[in-house]
C-alpha positions in Angstrom: 0.0 0.0 0.0 1.4 3.4 -1.0 0.3 5.8 1.8 0.7 9.6 1.9 0.3 11.2 5.4 -0.6 14.9 5.3 -0.5 16.9 8.5 -0.1 20.5 9.7 1.1 19.2 13.1 4.5 17.6 13.1 8.0 18.1 14.7 10.0 20.2 15.1 6.7 21.9 16.0 6.0 21.4 19.7 2.7 20.0 21.1 0.7 16.8 21.8 -0.6 16.4 18.2 2.9 16.9 16.8 4.3 14.1 19.0 1.3 11.9 18.3 1.6 12.2 14.5 5.3 11.6 14.7 4.9 8.4 16.7 1.9 7.2 14.6 3.7 7.8 11.2 6.8 6.1 12.6 4.6 3.0 13.3 3.2 3.2 9.8 6.7 3.1 8.4 7.5 0.0 10.4 4.6 -1.9 8.8 5.9 -4.4 6.3 3.1 -3.8 3.8 3.0 0.0 3.8 5.2 2.4 1.9 4.9 5.8 3.5 5.5 9.4 2.4 5.0 12.3 4.7 3.8 15.8 3.8 4.0 17.9 7.0 4.2 21.5 8.0 6.4 21.2 11.2 6.2 24.9 11.8 4.0 27.4 13.6 0.4 27.6 12.3 0.9 31.0 10.8 2.7 29.2 7.9 -0.7 27.7 6.9 -1.0 30.6 4.5 1.5 28.9 2.2 1.2 25.3 3.4 -2.4 24.8 2.4 -1.9 26.1 -1.2 1.3 24.0 -1.4 -0.6 20.9 -0.3 -3.3 21.6 -2.9 -0.8 21.9 -5.7 1.1 18.8 -4.5 -2.1 16.7 -4.4 -3.3 17.9 -7.8 0.0 16.6 -9.3 0.8 13.6 -7.2 -2.4 12.2 -5.6 -2.7 9.5 -8.2 0.6 8.0 -7.1 -0.9 6.8 -3.8 -3.5 4.2 -2.8 -4.5 6.0 0.4 -4.0 9.6 1.6 -4.4 10.1 5.3 -5.1 13.7 6.5 -4.4 14.7 10.1 -7.5 16.9 10.6 -10.5 18.5 8.8 -8.6 21.8 8.2 -7.0 20.0 5.3 -10.3 19.3 3.6 -9.7 22.0 0.9 -6.5 20.5 -0.5 -8.1 17.0 -0.1 -11.1 18.1 -2.2 -8.8 19.0 -5.1 -6.8 15.8 -4.6 -10.0 13.8 -4.9 -11.0 15.6 -8.1 -7.6 14.9 -9.7 -7.4 11.3 -8.4 -10.8 9.9 -7.7 -9.5 6.3 -7.3 -7.2 7.3 -4.4 -8.9 6.8 -1.0 -9.0 10.0 1.0 -9.3 9.4 4.8 -9.3 12.1 7.5 -8.8 12.1 11.3 -11.2 14.3 13.2 -10.7 15.5 16.8 -13.7 17.7 17.9 -12.4 21.3 17.8 -11.6 20.9 14.1 -15.3 20.5 13.5 -16.7 23.0 16.0 -14.2 25.9 15.7 -16.7 28.8 15.6 -15.1 31.2 13.2 -17.8 31.8 10.5 -15.3 31.8 7.6 -13.9 28.4 8.8 -17.4 27.0 9.1 -18.2 28.1 5.6 -14.9 26.5 4.4 -16.0 23.2 6.0 -19.4 23.3 4.4 -17.7 23.7 1.0 -15.2 20.9 1.3 -15.5 18.7 4.4 -17.6 16.0 2.7 -14.9 14.9 0.3 -13.5 12.1 2.3 -14.4 8.4 2.0 -13.9 7.7 5.7 -13.8 9.9 8.8 -11.7 8.5 11.7 -12.9 9.9 15.0 -10.8 10.1 18.1 -13.7 9.6 20.4 -17.4 8.7 20.4 -18.2 12.4 21.2 -16.4 13.5 18.1 -18.3 10.9 16.1 -21.6 12.1 17.5 -20.6 15.7 16.4 -20.0 14.5 12.8 -23.3 12.6 12.8 -25.1 15.9 13.8 -23.5 17.4 10.7 -25.0 14.6 8.5 -21.7 12.8 8.1 -22.0 9.1 8.8 -19.0 7.4 7.2 -17.3 7.3 10.5 -15.3 4.9 12.7 -13.9 5.6 16.2 -10.2 4.9 16.8 -9.0 6.2 20.1 -5.6 7.6 20.4 -2.7 5.3 21.5 0.4 5.6 23.6 3.7 3.9 23.9 4.3 1.9 27.1 7.6 3.1 28.4 7.4 6.0 30.8 10.1 4.7 33.1 12.3 7.2 35.0 15.5 6.6 37.1 15.1 9.8 39.2 14.1 8.9 42.7 11.0 10.3 44.3 12.9 12.2 47.0 15.1 13.9 44.5 12.1 15.4 42.7 10.8 16.7 46.0 14.1 18.2 47.0 14.4 19.9 43.6 11.1 21.8 44.2 11.8 22.3 47.9 8.7 20.4 49.2 8.5 17.7 51.9 9.5 14.2 50.9 6.1 12.9 52.1 4.2 15.5 50.2 1.4 14.5 47.8 1.9 16.0 44.3 -1.0 16.6 42.0 -0.1 17.0 38.4 -1.9 18.5 35.4 -0.5 18.6 31.8 -1.9 20.5 28.9 -2.6 23.8 27.2 -3.7 26.5 29.6 -7.1 27.2 28.0 -10.4 27.6 29.8 -11.8 24.1 29.1 -8.9 22.5 30.9 -10.3 23.8 34.2 -7.0 24.7 35.9 -8.2 28.1 37.0 -11.4 26.5 38.3 -9.4 23.9 40.2 -7.1 26.5 41.7 -10.1 28.6 42.8 -12.5 25.9 44.0 -10.4 22.9 45.1 -7.0 24.0 46.2 -8.1 26.5 48.8 -9.9 23.6 50.6 -6.7 21.6 50.5 -4.4 24.4 51.7 -3.9 22.9 55.1 -3.0 19.5 53.7 0.5 18.3 52.6 -0.5 18.8 49.0 1.2 20.6 46.1 -0.2 21.1 42.6 2.1 21.1 39.6 0.9 22.4 36.2 2.8 21.9 33.0 1.8 23.9 29.9 1.4 27.3 28.4 -1.7 29.1 27.1 -4.1 32.0 27.1 -5.3 31.4 30.6 -1.9 31.5 32.3 -2.3 35.1 33.6 -5.8 34.3 34.9 -4.4 31.3 36.7 -1.6 33.3 38.2 -4.1 35.8 39.5 -6.2 33.0 41.0 -3.1 31.6 42.8 -2.3 35.0 44.2 -5.9 35.8 45.2 -6.1 32.5 47.2 -2.6 32.8 48.6 -1.4 29.6 47.0 2.0 30.8 45.9 3.7 28.1 47.9 1.3 25.3 46.9 0.7 25.7 43.2 3.7 25.5 40.7 3.1 26.8 37.1 6.1 25.1 35.3 5.2 26.3 31.8 6.7 24.3 28.9 9.1 21.6 30.1 11.5 19.1 28.5 10.4 15.6 27.9 12.8 14.5 30.6 11.1 16.7 33.2 7.7 15.6 32.0 8.7 11.9 32.4 10.2 12.7 35.9 6.9 14.2 37.1 4.8 11.5 35.6 7.0 9.0 37.5 7.1 10.9 40.8 3.8 12.7 41.2 0.9 11.0 43.0 -2.4 12.0 41.3 -3.0 13.2 37.8 -5.8 15.8 37.7 -7.8 16.5 34.6 -10.4 19.0 35.9 -12.0 20.0 32.6 -15.1 22.2 32.5 -17.8 22.7 29.9 -17.0 25.4 27.3 -19.3 25.9 24.3 -17.8 25.0 21.0 -14.5 23.9 22.7 -14.8 20.3 23.6 -12.0 18.0 24.8 -11.6 15.6 21.9 -10.0 12.8 23.8 -7.4 13.3 26.5 -4.2 11.5 25.6 -2.3 12.9 28.6 -4.6 10.9 30.9 -3.4 7.7 29.2 0.3 8.8 29.5 -0.2 9.5 33.2 -1.9 6.2 33.8 0.7 4.3 31.8 3.4 5.9 34.0 1.6 4.6 37.1 -0.4 7.6 38.3 -4.0 7.5 39.5 -6.1 9.7 37.2 -8.9 11.9 38.4 -10.8 13.4 35.5 -14.0 15.2 34.8 -16.8 13.1 33.2 -17.1 15.3 30.1 -16.5 15.3 26.3 -14.1 12.8 24.8 -12.4 12.2 28.2 -14.8 9.4 28.8 -13.2 7.4 26.0 -9.8 7.8 27.5 -10.6 7.3 31.1 -12.8 4.3 31.8 -14.2 4.7 35.3 -12.5 2.4 37.8 -10.7 0.6 35.0 -7.8 3.1 34.4 -8.9 6.0 36.5 -11.8 7.8 38.1 -14.4 10.0 36.4 -15.8 12.7 38.6 -18.7 15.1 38.2 -17.7 18.1 36.1 -17.2 21.3 38.2 -18.0 19.5 41.4 -15.3 20.6 43.8 -16.5 18.3 46.6 -16.0 15.2 44.5 -12.4 16.2 43.7 -11.7 17.1 47.4 -13.2 13.9 48.7 -11.3 11.7 46.3 -8.0 13.4 46.9 -8.4 13.1 50.7 -9.4 9.5 50.3 -6.2 8.8 48.4 -4.2 10.3 51.2 -6.0 8.2 53.8 -5.6 5.0 51.8 -2.3 5.4 49.9 -1.4 1.7 49.8 -4.8 0.7 48.4 -4.5 3.3 45.7 -1.0 2.2 44.8 -2.2 -1.3 44.1 -5.1 0.1 42.0 -2.6 2.3 40.1 -0.7 -0.8 39.0 -4.0 -2.4 37.8 -5.1 0.8 36.1 -1.7 1.1 34.3 -1.9 -2.5 33.1 -5.4 -1.8 31.7 -4.2 1.3 29.8 -1.2 -0.5 28.4 -3.4 -3.3 27.1 -6.2 -1.3 25.6 -4.5 1.8 24.3 -1.2 0.4 23.1 0.0 2.3 20.0 0.9 -0.8 18.1 -2.7 -2.0 18.4 -4.0 1.4 17.5 -1.7 1.5 14.4 -3.1 -1.8 13.2 -6.6 -0.4 13.5 -5.6 2.4 11.2 -4.1 0.0 8.7 -7.3 -2.1 8.8 -9.3 1.0 8.0 -7.0 1.9 5.1 -7.2 -1.7 3.7 -11.0 -1.9 4.0 -11.3 1.4 2.2 -9.3 0.0 -0.7 -11.5 -3.1 -0.8 -14.6 -0.9 -1.0 -13.0 0.9 -4.0 -12.3 -2.4 -5.7 
């Protein structure tokens, strides 16, 4: 199978989708029956002004050379539309994530109406994303959850991490990873949950940058949590792995924001794989990543009491939760292994070719 992978999110660009595409495409390359070519931006999104026309021209000239063309998200539907016109026998398949459907800009929505129905198959990262497509009248869908690699081992001892950040060795570390945008709920967690835990031996580490950073900093100051909440910004993969290994609870306190859903929640899988207990809001695509009491706990969205109660229960029953963490991690590794997910993609590509023939 000759496969072309087209994406606007790829290294050396930095971000979760960039890393995921790199790992997924690397797995495609390892498959014995697939010959892979990659057409990727790998730069900031302001370069889309030339990348989209370049993709369109490339596909008009070269689409016929490939059996399957896989597109990383719906923003690429314009170039894909032209690729389909110039090579109708090639199978055009797109990954959809949620926000790439619902992004509210009127010009973008008009663009989607013109071109987004050109694909033979729509791969959805969660059941919520699939439902969103169905509401748009698109039914040629299949859900493939995101996958992760299994190795998140770290040789840095727990006590070294606590010494580095000048906190007690017996402290409980809560960890959140992701872009600092409203739907992630970090400001809500700082305002509603952390003040109730101020007297506990608990510290909250947040990794990521985003538009809500200043608001979160103000919330920290307002609630006098400067010695309890650490905004670490962007960190290296080494530091991320260290904190995955040496934190205690992974917190994903998402809140409901109109037209800005959480498509899936791959960081929850990474944290679980590394051995952390995951506490996540029961909302959007998170429910496909965190299976309640299988690889984490789903809590009522924007219910501070449920988070406070669960965190205190963890502190009162640490050994019990450590045993559960091992079980949850094993479940995540079995059900969300990237090799297994990659095979699901290949099966979709092969079935699409069979439909054509």
